[in-house]
C-alpha positions in Angstrom: -81.8 5.4 104.3 -81.9 2.3 102.1 -82.5 -1.1 103.6 -79.4 -3.3 103.6 -80.0 -6.7 102.0 -79.3 -9.5 104.5 -77.5 -12.7 103.6 -77.6 -14.2 107.1 -78.5 -17.9 107.0 -77.7 -20.9 109.1 -74.9 -23.3 108.2 -77.5 -25.9 107.2 -79.3 -23.4 104.9 -76.0 -22.3 103.4 -75.2 -26.0 102.6 -78.6 -26.6 101.0 -78.3 -23.4 98.9 -74.9 -24.6 97.7 -76.4 -28.0 96.7 -79.2 -26.1 94.9 -76.7 -24.0 93.0 -74.5 -26.9 92.0 -77.6 -28.8 90.8 -78.6 -25.7 88.7 -75.2 -25.9 87.0 -75.5 -29.6 86.3 -79.0 -29.1 84.8 -78.1 -26.1 82.7 -80.0 -23.5 84.6 -76.8 -21.6 85.6 -73.3 -21.5 84.3 -70.4 -22.4 86.6 -69.2 -18.8 86.3 -72.5 -17.5 87.7 -72.9 -19.9 90.6 -71.9 -17.3 93.2 -74.6 -14.9 91.9 -77.2 -17.7 92.0 -76.3 -18.5 95.6 -76.6 -14.9 96.5 -79.9 -14.6 94.8 -81.4 -17.6 96.5 -80.0 -16.4 99.9 -81.3 -12.9 99.5 -84.8 -14.2 98.5 -84.9 -16.6 101.4 -83.8 -14.1 104.0 -85.4 -10.8 102.8 -89.1 -11.5 102.6 -89.8 -14.8 100.8 -88.6 -17.7 102.9 -88.1 -20.8 100.8 -88.5 -24.5 101.6 -84.9 -25.1 100.6 -84.7 -28.8 101.2 -87.8 -29.3 99.0 -86.4 -27.1 96.3 -83.2 -29.0 96.3 -85.0 -32.3 95.3 -87.8 -30.8 93.3 -88.7 -32.0 89.8 -86.8 -30.3 87.0 -89.7 -28.1 85.8 -90.5 -26.8 89.3 -86.8 -26.4 90.1 -86.2 -24.4 87.0 -89.3 -22.3 87.5 -88.2 -21.1 90.9 -84.5 -20.5 90.0 -85.2 -18.7 86.8 -88.0 -16.7 88.4 -85.8 -15.7 91.3 -83.0 -14.7 89.0 -85.3 -12.6 86.8 -87.5 -10.9 89.5 -85.2 -10.4 92.4 -84.5 -6.7 93.2 -80.9 -7.0 94.2 -81.0 -3.6 96.0 -83.8 -4.7 98.4 -83.7 -8.5 98.3 -87.4 -8.5 97.5 -89.1 -10.4 94.6 -91.1 -8.3 92.2 -93.2 -8.8 89.1 -95.8 -10.7 91.2 -93.5 -13.7 91.0 -94.0 -16.3 93.8 -91.7 -19.3 94.0 -93.5 -22.7 94.2 -91.2 -23.7 97.0 -91.8 -20.6 99.2 -93.0 -21.3 102.7 -96.7 -20.7 103.3 -97.4 -17.2 104.6 -99.7 -16.8 107.6 -102.7 -14.6 106.8 -103.1 -12.0 109.5 -106.6 -12.0 111.0 -107.7 -15.2 109.1 -109.7 -17.8 111.1 -110.6 -21.3 110.0 -114.0 -20.9 111.8 
């Protein structure tokens, strides 16, 4: 059975994602007609395997902001919610390395 893509976020996360999407329209990274798709892409990415630092992304410089949004839009597998193509957003949360020790 195929995995169902989750879109479950907190109210705060939803609000920040909305801010990000509206900024994307203002800066020309997304059209107003595609804002819902962008919100869904960001949400799916954040919830399904690549948690994002949403507040940092919302205020990122234009180049880094565009890099992450365009990469997410291009490399998101909408059937799984996973990013492909070895794309890694600059504003993803650091992943813990299992078995890694600082010693």
